[in-house]
C-alpha atoms as a printed R data frame, in Angstrom:
    type eleno elety resid chain resno       x       y       z
1   ATOM     1    CA   UNK     A     1 139.224 155.604 106.028
2   ATOM     2    CA   UNK     A     2 139.612 152.497 108.169
3   ATOM     3    CA   UNK     A     3 136.976 149.783 107.764
4   ATOM     4    CA   UNK     A     4 134.171 149.441 110.277
5   ATOM     5    CA   UNK     A     5 134.567 146.006 111.848
6   ATOM     6    CA   UNK     A     6 132.184 143.843 113.865
7   ATOM     7    CA   UNK     A     7 133.533 140.918 115.912
8   ATOM     8    CA   UNK     A     8 130.944 138.365 116.936
9   ATOM     9    CA   UNK     A     9 131.116 137.008 120.497
10  ATOM    10    CA   UNK     A    10 129.284 134.061 122.012
11  ATOM    11    CA   UNK     A    11 128.737 132.961 125.590
12  ATOM    12    CA   UNK     A    12 131.760 130.992 126.838
13  ATOM    13    CA   UNK     A    13 134.107 132.569 124.274
14  ATOM    14    CA   UNK     A    14 137.889 132.289 124.521
15  ATOM    15    CA   UNK     A    15 139.239 135.750 125.440
16  ATOM    16    CA   UNK     A    16 142.327 135.153 123.304
17  ATOM    17    CA   UNK     A    17 140.335 134.501 120.145
18  ATOM    18    CA   UNK     A    18 138.090 137.499 120.840
19  ATOM    19    CA   UNK     A    19 141.082 139.805 121.388
20  ATOM    20    CA   UNK     A    20 143.049 138.968 118.221
21  ATOM    21    CA   UNK     A    21 141.264 141.369 115.799
22  ATOM    22    CA   UNK     A    22 141.610 144.252 118.264
23  ATOM    23    CA   UNK     A    23 145.250 143.393 118.919
24  ATOM    24    CA   UNK     A    24 146.130 143.651 115.212
25  ATOM    25    CA   UNK     A    25 143.682 146.263 113.947
26  ATOM    26    CA   UNK     A    26 142.636 148.286 116.978
27  ATOM    27    CA   UNK     A    27 144.146 151.047 119.129
28  ATOM    28    CA   UNK     A    28 146.239 148.588 121.148
29  ATOM    29    CA   UNK     A    29 148.908 148.401 118.431
30  ATOM    30    CA   UNK     A    30 148.890 151.587 116.332
31  ATOM    31    CA   UNK     A    31 151.664 151.724 113.748
32  ATOM    32    CA   UNK     A    32 152.754 155.154 112.589
33  ATOM    33    CA   UNK     A    33 150.309 156.378 109.977
34  ATOM    34    CA   UNK     A    34 147.780 153.610 110.634
35  ATOM    35    CA   UNK     A    35 144.388 154.766 111.851
36  ATOM    36    CA   UNK     A    36 143.038 152.137 114.284
37  ATOM    37    CA   UNK     A    37 140.029 150.367 112.911
38  ATOM    38    CA   UNK     A    38 136.614 151.015 114.405
39  ATOM    39    CA   UNK     A    39 135.911 147.662 116.072
40  ATOM    40    CA   UNK     A    40 132.587 146.740 117.682
41  ATOM    41    CA   UNK     A    41 132.106 143.528 119.623
42  ATOM    42    CA   UNK     A    42 128.586 142.192 119.137
43  ATOM    43    CA   UNK     A    43 126.627 139.269 120.565
44  ATOM    44    CA   UNK     A    44 123.407 137.494 119.570
45  ATOM    45    CA   UNK     A    45 121.954 138.769 122.848
46  ATOM    46    CA   UNK     A    46 123.662 141.902 124.192
47  ATOM    47    CA   UNK     A    47 124.743 141.926 127.810
48  ATOM    48    CA   UNK     A    48 126.958 139.876 130.085
49  ATOM    49    CA   UNK     A    49 128.843 136.941 128.531
50  ATOM    50    CA   UNK     A    50 130.910 134.311 130.284
51  ATOM    51    CA   UNK     A    51 134.350 133.416 128.947
52  ATOM    52    CA   UNK     A    52 136.399 130.241 128.943
53  ATOM    53    CA   UNK     A    53 138.869 131.978 131.289
54  ATOM    54    CA   UNK     A    54 136.324 132.155 134.091
55  ATOM    55    CA   UNK     A    55 135.539 135.861 134.038
56  ATOM    56    CA   UNK     A    56 132.686 137.709 132.358
57  ATOM    57    CA   UNK     A    57 132.612 140.502 129.789
58  ATOM    58    CA   UNK     A    58 129.955 143.044 128.913
59  ATOM    59    CA   UNK     A    59 128.892 143.234 125.259
60  ATOM    60    CA   UNK     A    60 126.376 146.046 124.714
61  ATOM    61    CA   UNK     A    61 125.964 145.643 120.924
62  ATOM    62    CA   UNK     A    62 123.688 143.139 119.248
63  ATOM    63    CA   UNK     A    63 123.512 141.654 115.771
64  ATOM    64    CA   UNK     A    64 122.486 145.013 114.344
65  ATOM    65    CA   UNK     A    65 126.195 145.927 114.448
66  ATOM    66    CA   UNK     A    66 126.810 143.506 111.585
67  ATOM    67    CA   UNK     A    67 124.544 145.566 109.329
68  ATOM    68    CA   UNK     A    68 126.924 148.553 109.487
69  ATOM    69    CA   UNK     A    69 130.224 146.674 109.220
70  ATOM    70    CA   UNK     A    70 132.640 146.484 106.303
71  ATOM    71    CA   UNK     A    71 134.289 143.422 107.867
72  ATOM    72    CA   UNK     A    72 132.555 140.831 110.053
73  ATOM    73    CA   UNK     A    73 134.723 138.469 112.090
74  ATOM    74    CA   UNK     A    74 133.617 135.223 113.709
75  ATOM    75    CA   UNK     A    75 136.625 134.354 115.878
76  ATOM    76    CA   UNK     A    76 135.323 131.331 117.803
77  ATOM    77    CA   UNK     A    77 132.538 128.810 118.230
78  ATOM    78    CA   UNK     A    78 131.922 126.403 121.084
79  ATOM    79    CA   UNK     A    79 130.677 123.252 119.381
80  ATOM    80    CA   UNK     A    80 131.762 122.378 115.824
81  ATOM    81    CA   UNK     A    81 129.100 119.683 115.615
82  ATOM    82    CA   UNK     A    82 126.256 122.150 116.218
83  ATOM    83    CA   UNK     A    83 125.075 124.969 113.993
84  ATOM    84    CA   UNK     A    84 124.967 128.537 115.297
85  ATOM    85    CA   UNK     A    85 121.553 130.095 115.997
86  ATOM    86    CA   UNK     A    86 119.602 131.053 112.914
87  ATOM    87    CA   UNK     A    87 119.515 134.794 113.739
88  ATOM    88    CA   UNK     A    88 123.339 134.752 113.667
89  ATOM    89    CA   UNK     A    89 123.418 132.950 110.327
90  ATOM    90    CA   UNK     A    90 120.845 135.318 108.850
91  ATOM    91    CA   UNK     A    91 122.861 138.342 109.987
92  ATOM    92    CA   UNK     A    92 125.999 136.871 108.381
93  ATOM    93    CA   UNK     A    93 124.195 136.165 105.111
94  ATOM    94    CA   UNK     A    94 122.772 139.680 105.052
95  ATOM    95    CA   UNK     A    95 126.174 141.239 105.715
96  ATOM    96    CA   UNK     A    96 127.728 139.129 102.965
97  ATOM    97    CA   UNK     A    97 124.983 140.007 100.489
98  ATOM    98    CA   UNK     A    98 125.471 143.682 101.320
99  ATOM    99    CA   UNK     A    99 129.171 143.446 100.464
100 ATOM   100    CA   UNK     A   100 130.917 142.963 103.800
101 ATOM   101    CA   UNK     A   101 134.029 140.777 103.959
102 ATOM   102    CA   UNK     A   102 133.306 137.764 106.164
103 ATOM   103    CA   UNK     A   103 136.181 136.397 108.248
104 ATOM   104    CA   UNK     A   104 136.130 133.093 110.111
105 ATOM   105    CA   UNK     A   105 138.931 132.245 112.543
106 ATOM   106    CA   UNK     A   106 139.594 128.833 114.066
107 ATOM   107    CA   UNK     A   107 136.241 127.177 114.887
108 ATOM   108    CA   UNK     A   108 134.448 130.364 113.863
109 ATOM   109    CA   UNK     A   109 134.881 129.023 110.329
110 ATOM   110    CA   UNK     A   110 132.144 126.503 111.165
111 ATOM   111    CA   UNK     A   111 129.691 129.357 111.743
112 ATOM   112    CA   UNK     A   112 130.670 130.982 108.445
113 ATOM   113    CA   UNK     A   113 130.151 127.640 106.695
114 ATOM   114    CA   UNK     A   114 126.777 127.195 108.409
115 ATOM   115    CA   UNK     A   115 125.733 130.522 106.901
116 ATOM   116    CA   UNK     A   116 126.330 129.027 103.444
117 ATOM   117    CA   UNK     A   117 128.787 131.665 102.200
118 ATOM   118    CA   UNK     A   118 131.577 129.071 101.866
119 ATOM   119    CA   UNK     A   119 129.672 126.716  99.567
120 ATOM   120    CA   UNK     A   120 131.845 125.984  96.540
121 ATOM   121    CA   UNK     A   121 134.723 127.973  98.056
122 ATOM   122    CA   UNK     A   122 138.032 127.052  99.688
123 ATOM   123    CA   UNK     A   123 138.614 127.376 103.438
124 ATOM   124    CA   UNK     A   124 140.755 126.249 106.338
125 ATOM   125    CA   UNK     A   125 140.082 125.631 110.026
126 ATOM   126    CA   UNK     A   126 141.731 124.081 113.065
127 ATOM   127    CA   UNK     A   127 143.434 120.802 112.107
128 ATOM   128    CA   UNK     A   128 141.806 118.899 114.997
129 ATOM   129    CA   UNK     A   129 138.309 119.334 113.542
130 ATOM   130    CA   UNK     A   130 139.025 118.545 109.892
131 ATOM   131    CA   UNK     A   131 136.947 115.344 109.789
132 ATOM   132    CA   UNK     A   132 133.977 117.042 111.443
133 ATOM   133    CA   UNK     A   133 134.167 119.951 109.017
134 ATOM   134    CA   UNK     A   134 134.346 117.719 105.954
135 ATOM   135    CA   UNK     A   135 131.426 115.642 107.175
136 ATOM   136    CA   UNK     A   136 129.261 118.682 107.826
137 ATOM   137    CA   UNK     A   137 130.280 120.778 104.800
138 ATOM   138    CA   UNK     A   138 131.091 118.531 101.827
139 ATOM   139    CA   UNK     A   139 130.580 121.416  99.368
140 ATOM   140    CA   UNK     A   140 133.489 123.392 100.859
141 ATOM   141    CA   UNK     A   141 137.024 122.755  99.573
142 ATOM   142    CA   UNK     A   142 138.834 122.362 102.886
143 ATOM   143    CA   UNK     A   143 142.577 123.079 102.919
144 ATOM   144    CA   UNK     A   144 143.649 122.030 106.424
145 ATOM   145    CA   UNK     A   145 147.327 122.336 105.569
146 ATOM   146    CA   UNK     A   146 147.085 126.124 105.231
147 ATOM   147    CA   UNK     A   147 147.229 128.859 107.856
148 ATOM   148    CA   UNK     A   148 144.646 131.004 106.101
149 ATOM   149    CA   UNK     A   149 142.725 131.044 102.832
150 ATOM   150    CA   UNK     A   150 141.754 134.302 101.134
151 ATOM   151    CA   UNK     A   151 138.769 134.028  98.809
152 ATOM   152    CA   UNK     A   152 138.396 137.784  98.477
153 ATOM   153    CA   UNK     A   153 135.070 138.400 100.175
154 ATOM   154    CA   UNK     A   154 135.464 135.435 102.545
155 ATOM   155    CA   UNK     A   155 138.675 134.821 104.490
156 ATOM   156    CA   UNK     A   156 139.270 131.887 106.837
157 ATOM   157    CA   UNK     A   157 142.081 131.216 109.287
158 ATOM   158    CA   UNK     A   158 143.246 128.160 111.188
159 ATOM   159    CA   UNK     A   159 143.462 127.756 114.943
160 ATOM   160    CA   UNK     A   160 144.756 130.023 117.710
161 ATOM   161    CA   UNK     A   161 147.769 132.128 116.667
162 ATOM   162    CA   UNK     A   162 146.988 131.635 112.970
163 ATOM   163    CA   UNK     A   163 144.281 134.201 113.662
164 ATOM   164    CA   UNK     A   164 147.056 136.767 114.089
165 ATOM   165    CA   UNK     A   165 148.512 135.768 110.711
166 ATOM   166    CA   UNK     A   166 145.078 136.072 109.119
167 ATOM   167    CA   UNK     A   167 144.452 139.516 110.597
168 ATOM   168    CA   UNK     A   168 147.924 140.719 109.567
169 ATOM   169    CA   UNK     A   169 147.214 139.450 106.047
170 ATOM   170    CA   UNK     A   170 143.952 141.415 105.933
171 ATOM   171    CA   UNK     A   171 145.725 144.485 107.280
172 ATOM   172    CA   UNK     A   172 148.315 144.176 104.501
173 ATOM   173    CA   UNK     A   173 145.532 143.721 101.956
174 ATOM   174    CA   UNK     A   174 143.775 146.840 103.175
175 ATOM   175    CA   UNK     A   175 146.570 149.158 104.323
176 ATOM   176    CA   UNK     A   176 149.730 147.764 102.716
177 ATOM   177    CA   UNK     A   177 152.500 145.387 103.722
178 ATOM   178    CA   UNK     A   178 154.601 148.121 105.337
179 ATOM   179    CA   UNK     A   179 151.832 148.959 107.802
180 ATOM   180    CA   UNK     A   180 151.246 145.264 108.536
181 ATOM   181    CA   UNK     A   181 154.959 144.767 109.149
182 ATOM   182    CA   UNK     A   182 155.062 147.676 111.589
183 ATOM   183    CA   UNK     A   183 152.109 146.278 113.518
184 ATOM   184    CA   UNK     A   184 153.715 142.830 113.530
185 ATOM   185    CA   UNK     A   185 156.872 144.278 115.042
186 ATOM   186    CA   UNK     A   186 154.791 146.156 117.619
187 ATOM   187    CA   UNK     A   187 153.088 142.963 118.804
188 ATOM   188    CA   UNK     A   188 156.272 140.879 118.375
189 ATOM   189    CA   UNK     A   189 154.802 138.628 115.702
190 ATOM   190    CA   UNK     A   190 156.302 137.261 112.505
191 ATOM   191    CA   UNK     A   191 156.006 140.001 109.828
192 ATOM   192    CA   UNK     A   192 154.445 137.628 107.327
193 ATOM   193    CA   UNK     A   193 153.558 133.977 107.173
194 ATOM   194    CA   UNK     A   194 151.995 132.999 103.892
195 ATOM   195    CA   UNK     A   195 148.598 131.350 103.908
196 ATOM   196    CA   UNK     A   196 150.120 128.262 102.316
197 ATOM   197    CA   UNK     A   197 152.412 127.591 105.260
198 ATOM   198    CA   UNK     A   198 151.487 124.497 107.231
199 ATOM   199    CA   UNK     A   199 149.503 124.783 110.471
200 ATOM   200    CA   UNK     A   200 151.836 122.364 112.241
201 ATOM   201    CA   UNK     A   201 155.590 122.165 111.832
202 ATOM   202    CA   UNK     A   202 158.091 120.017 113.698
203 ATOM   203    CA   UNK     A   203 160.300 122.802 115.041
204 ATOM   204    CA   UNK     A   204 160.016 126.569 115.471
205 ATOM   205    CA   UNK     A   205 162.312 128.713 113.365
206 ATOM   206    CA   UNK     A   206 165.328 129.657 115.543
207 ATOM   207    CA   UNK     A   207 167.129 132.972 115.516
208 ATOM   208    CA   UNK     A   208 169.617 133.564 112.670
209 ATOM   209    CA   UNK     A   209 172.982 131.974 113.330
210 ATOM   210    CA   UNK     A   210 171.658 129.200 115.560
211 ATOM   211    CA   UNK     A   211 171.971 126.529 112.873
212 ATOM   212    CA   UNK     A   212 173.092 126.198 109.234
213 ATOM   213    CA   UNK     A   213 169.548 125.989 107.840
214 ATOM   214    CA   UNK     A   214 168.449 129.266 109.370
215 ATOM   215    CA   UNK     A   215 171.711 130.859 108.292
216 ATOM   216    CA   UNK     A   216 171.025 129.770 104.717
217 ATOM   217    CA   UNK     A   217 167.513 131.257 104.805
218 ATOM   218    CA   UNK     A   218 168.811 134.516 106.218
219 ATOM   219    CA   UNK     A   219 171.434 134.584 103.472
220 ATOM   220    CA   UNK     A   220 168.764 133.931 100.839
221 ATOM   221    CA   UNK     A   221 166.682 136.879 102.059
222 ATOM   222    CA   UNK     A   222 169.613 139.181 101.332
223 ATOM   223    CA   UNK     A   223 170.222 137.653  97.883
224 ATOM   224    CA   UNK     A   224 166.692 137.533  96.471
225 ATOM   225    CA   UNK     A   225 167.770 139.465  93.380
226 ATOM   226    CA   UNK     A   226 169.944 136.559  92.210
227 ATOM   227    CA   UNK     A   227 169.239 132.992  91.093
228 ATOM   228    CA   UNK     A   228 168.183 130.892  94.066
229 ATOM   229    CA   UNK     A   229 167.033 127.322  94.390
230 ATOM   230    CA   UNK     A   230 167.453 124.180  96.444
231 ATOM   231    CA   UNK     A   231 171.010 123.575  95.281
232 ATOM   232    CA   UNK     A   232 172.200 127.089  96.151
233 ATOM   233    CA   UNK     A   233 170.555 127.024  99.567
234 ATOM   234    CA   UNK     A   234 171.754 123.508 100.328
235 ATOM   235    CA   UNK     A   235 175.311 124.533  99.474
236 ATOM   236    CA   UNK     A   236 175.008 127.586 101.713
237 ATOM   237    CA   UNK     A   237 173.877 125.306 104.556
238 ATOM   238    CA   UNK     A   238 176.631 122.753 103.740
239 ATOM   239    CA   UNK     A   239 174.057 120.004 103.307
240 ATOM   240    CA   UNK     A   240 173.131 117.558 100.583
241 ATOM   241    CA   UNK     A   241 170.104 118.452  98.484
242 ATOM   242    CA   UNK     A   242 167.981 115.674 100.022
243 ATOM   243    CA   UNK     A   243 168.948 116.533 103.606
244 ATOM   244    CA   UNK     A   244 168.304 120.229 103.059
245 ATOM   245    CA   UNK     A   245 164.915 119.565 101.430
246 ATOM   246    CA   UNK     A   246 163.829 117.315 104.290
247 ATOM   247    CA   UNK     A   247 164.973 119.733 106.994
248 ATOM   248    CA   UNK     A   248 163.501 122.741 105.189
249 ATOM   249    CA   UNK     A   249 160.071 121.138 104.992
250 ATOM   250    CA   UNK     A   250 160.204 120.073 108.645
251 ATOM   251    CA   UNK     A   251 161.248 123.554 109.724
252 ATOM   252    CA   UNK     A   252 158.969 125.739 107.612
253 ATOM   253    CA   UNK     A   253 156.083 123.476 106.631
254 ATOM   254    CA   UNK     A   254 156.345 124.526 102.990
255 ATOM   255    CA   UNK     A   255 158.499 124.008  99.890
256 ATOM   256    CA   UNK     A   256 161.606 125.955  98.933
257 ATOM   257    CA   UNK     A   257 159.922 127.298  95.801
258 ATOM   258    CA   UNK     A   258 156.856 128.517  97.662
259 ATOM   259    CA   UNK     A   259 158.987 130.097 100.380
260 ATOM   260    CA   UNK     A   260 161.107 131.937  97.817
261 ATOM   261    CA   UNK     A   261 158.058 133.242  95.953
262 ATOM   262    CA   UNK     A   262 156.622 134.553  99.229
263 ATOM   263    CA   UNK     A   263 159.898 136.261 100.169
264 ATOM   264    CA   UNK     A   264 160.170 137.839  96.715
265 ATOM   265    CA   UNK     A   265 156.579 139.042  96.784
266 ATOM   266    CA   UNK     A   266 157.196 140.644 100.168
267 ATOM   267    CA   UNK     A   267 160.312 142.359  98.826
268 ATOM   268    CA   UNK     A   268 158.438 143.611  95.763
269 ATOM   269    CA   UNK     A   269 155.551 144.896  97.874
270 ATOM   270    CA   UNK     A   270 157.960 146.754 100.153
271 ATOM   271    CA   UNK     A   271 159.728 148.382  97.203
272 ATOM   272    CA   UNK     A   272 156.464 149.388  95.571
273 ATOM   273    CA   UNK     A   273 155.205 150.924  98.811
274 ATOM   274    CA   UNK     A   274 158.382 152.687  99.891
275 ATOM   275    CA   UNK     A   275 160.201 153.719  96.672
276 ATOM   276    CA   UNK     A   276 159.522 155.248  93.287
277 ATOM   277    CA   UNK     A   277 161.495 152.582  91.434
278 ATOM   278    CA   UNK     A   278 160.101 151.460  88.095
279 ATOM   279    CA   UNK     A   279 158.330 148.123  87.881
280 ATOM   280    CA   UNK     A   280 161.222 146.724  85.852
281 ATOM   281    CA   UNK     A   281 163.690 147.611  88.625
282 ATOM   282    CA   UNK     A   282 161.363 146.230  91.310
283 ATOM   283    CA   UNK     A   283 161.085 142.970  89.340
284 ATOM   284    CA   UNK     A   284 164.870 142.701  89.119
285 ATOM   285    CA   UNK     A   285 165.580 143.574  92.756
286 ATOM   286    CA   UNK     A   286 162.966 141.169  94.074
287 ATOM   287    CA   UNK     A   287 164.258 138.301  91.952
288 ATOM   288    CA   UNK     A   288 161.372 137.928  89.504
289 ATOM   289    CA   UNK     A   289 163.588 139.082  86.668
290 ATOM   290    CA   UNK     A   290 161.045 140.642  84.335
291 ATOM   291    CA   UNK     A   291 157.961 142.837  84.788
292 ATOM   292    CA   UNK     A   292 155.912 140.110  83.112
293 ATOM   293    CA   UNK     A   293 156.843 137.518  85.739
294 ATOM   294    CA   UNK     A   294 156.253 140.041  88.506
295 ATOM   295    CA   UNK     A   295 152.792 140.805  87.145
296 ATOM   296    CA   UNK     A   296 151.991 137.098  86.868
297 ATOM   297    CA   UNK     A   297 152.878 136.471  90.507
298 ATOM   298    CA   UNK     A   298 151.015 139.572  91.700
299 ATOM   299    CA   UNK     A   299 147.916 138.451  89.818
300 ATOM   300    CA   UNK     A   300 148.096 134.919  91.218
301 ATOM   301    CA   UNK     A   301 148.840 135.860  94.832
302 ATOM   302    CA   UNK     A   302 147.196 139.260  95.258
303 ATOM   303    CA   UNK     A   303 144.677 139.569  92.447
304 ATOM   304    CA   UNK     A   304 146.111 142.892  91.281
305 ATOM   305    CA   UNK     A   305 148.983 144.409  89.303
306 ATOM   306    CA   UNK     A   306 152.177 146.007  90.671
307 ATOM   307    CA   UNK     A   307 151.081 149.404  89.366
308 ATOM   308    CA   UNK     A   308 147.669 149.149  90.968
309 ATOM   309    CA   UNK     A   309 149.211 147.917  94.197
310 ATOM   310    CA   UNK     A   310 151.510 150.937  94.325
311 ATOM   311    CA   UNK     A   311 148.613 153.292  93.652
312 ATOM   312    CA   UNK     A   312 146.627 151.762  96.492
313 ATOM   313    CA   UNK     A   313 149.299 151.426  99.143
314 ATOM   314    CA   UNK     A   314 151.912 154.115  98.460
315 ATOM   315    CA   UNK     A   315 149.526 156.805  99.667
316 ATOM   316    CA   UNK     A   316 148.766 158.177  96.231
317 ATOM   317    CA   UNK     A   317 145.086 157.252  96.037
318 ATOM   318    CA   UNK     A   318 144.056 155.901  99.460
319 ATOM   319    CA   UNK     A   319 140.369 156.270  98.675
320 ATOM   320    CA   UNK     A   320 140.725 153.585  95.997
321 ATOM   321    CA   UNK     A   321 141.156 150.862  98.635
322 ATOM   322    CA   UNK     A   322 137.826 149.072  98.805
323 ATOM   323    CA   UNK     A   323 136.880 146.666 101.555
324 ATOM   324    CA   UNK     A   324 133.202 145.994 101.053
325 ATOM   325    CA   UNK     A   325 131.886 145.294  97.564
326 ATOM   326    CA   UNK     A   326 128.112 144.989  96.987
327 ATOM   327    CA   UNK     A   327 127.134 141.803  95.217
328 ATOM   328    CA   UNK     A   328 124.745 141.636  92.328
């Protein structure tokens, strides 16, 4: 069963930010066996809302929609220096206490922080408002270098298109990486950008074959089952180690090690979802070498085991996938 989702809208909202959850999870981009999520747009006061694009939208649902949602998304907020209305914050706290997953995107993270559910937790937001966020919420561990931060029951994403990455990540967490990849292809988005990737990078990643660096990365993706590191990739790109490292960081916004771990996790997730291969074979083919190392990386990145992941996302026990978890 797909999760019931409430997306919170405010007067003056950016239509792009409001549309992202529906674009990834809703009926606009169905992917094969994916059931579109039940998405309700809600407002503090139901009715006609203006948008930043100059046209108006009609939002018939009020804050009561949050009480029935498994996932509550705050995709936008107008003024990072000002707290959201108290009825909004109360509704968010109640939804969180009930077990809903709270998602803040871009400046919507400020509203989530105002509700207090990020205290003592890690989060990210738009890089332009980092100083304001740190001044207002000193108890939150801000990670402005990351596209999204998953704290389990609270997920935050950085600005604009990082909202797509965040929603694809949640789709993968709920329905499996294969489904998320199919949706990404449908909306012509990158299949997966890890949360640890930088918000801002110097250059976009070009198509394979356009330069030696991209050729080396494409080569690495087809050789994940072998030993890979900076030296191997630098040699493939015909660069010195220092030049390759500098260009890699500028291009991807992350380190070679982190990029390789992400690629190998994606390969392992795909194999677990789409094949009946044993965990030892999956570990070997994805480049982790041993089941123990594979389990360690799954625990660190996904909070689960390969076996449990397969049970959840290979269609064997779909009812085991939990979204909302009541808190004690």
